[in-house]
C-alpha positions in Angstrom: 33.2 -21.3 -5.3 32.9 -19.7 -2.4 29.8 -20.4 -0.1 28.5 -18.6 2.7 25.6 -18.6 5.2 24.1 -15.2 6.7 22.0 -14.8 9.3 19.6 -12.7 9.0 17.6 -11.4 11.6 14.6 -9.2 10.3 12.1 -10.6 7.5 14.0 -10.3 4.8 17.1 -8.2 3.5 17.7 -6.8 0.3 20.2 -8.0 -2.9 22.5 -4.8 -2.8 23.1 -5.3 0.9 22.9 -8.9 0.9 26.1 -8.4 -1.0 27.9 -5.3 1.0 27.1 -7.6 4.0 28.9 -10.4 2.6 31.8 -8.6 1.8 30.8 -9.3 -2.2 31.2 -5.6 -3.2 32.8 -2.3 -1.2 29.5 -0.2 -2.2 26.3 0.4 -3.1 27.3 1.3 -6.6 29.4 -2.2 -7.4 26.2 -3.3 -6.0 24.3 -1.5 -8.4 26.8 -2.5 -11.2 27.2 -5.7 -10.9 23.0 -6.7 -10.8 22.1 -4.3 -13.5 24.8 -6.2 -15.7 23.3 -9.4 -15.1 26.6 -10.8 -13.2 24.2 -12.1 -9.7 22.2 -15.4 -9.6 18.6 -15.2 -7.3 17.4 -18.9 -6.5 18.9 -19.9 -9.8 17.0 -17.0 -12.4 19.2 -13.6 -13.2 17.6 -10.5 -11.3 18.5 -6.8 -11.9 16.7 -5.6 -9.3 18.6 -4.3 -6.4 15.9 -3.5 -4.2 15.7 -7.2 -4.5 14.1 -8.5 -0.9 15.6 -11.8 0.2 14.4 -14.4 3.3 16.1 -17.1 4.8 15.9 -19.7 2.2 16.8 -17.6 -0.4 19.9 -18.0 -2.7 21.6 -15.7 -4.1 24.9 -16.8 -6.6 28.0 -13.5 -7.6 28.9 -14.8 -11.2 30.2 -18.4 -10.8 31.9 -17.3 -8.0 30.3 -16.8 -4.7 27.3 -18.3 -3.3 25.2 -16.7 -0.4 22.5 -18.7 1.3 20.4 -16.2 3.7 19.1 -17.8 7.6 
């Protein structure tokens, strides 16, 4: 499983934007499908909200392949 830290310079980043920024998906449509299919965990729990606000310290896991930690 690949792990990455994503540095943000704002108060938060939306989940779908984090996935696009990290290169986990190519488009917002792909992010929407992945999230709505229950393939994304936020802080260990399934999250189906594309607009979920992630703040420094939060973690997103994509389909047992990639873990993103927001810094």
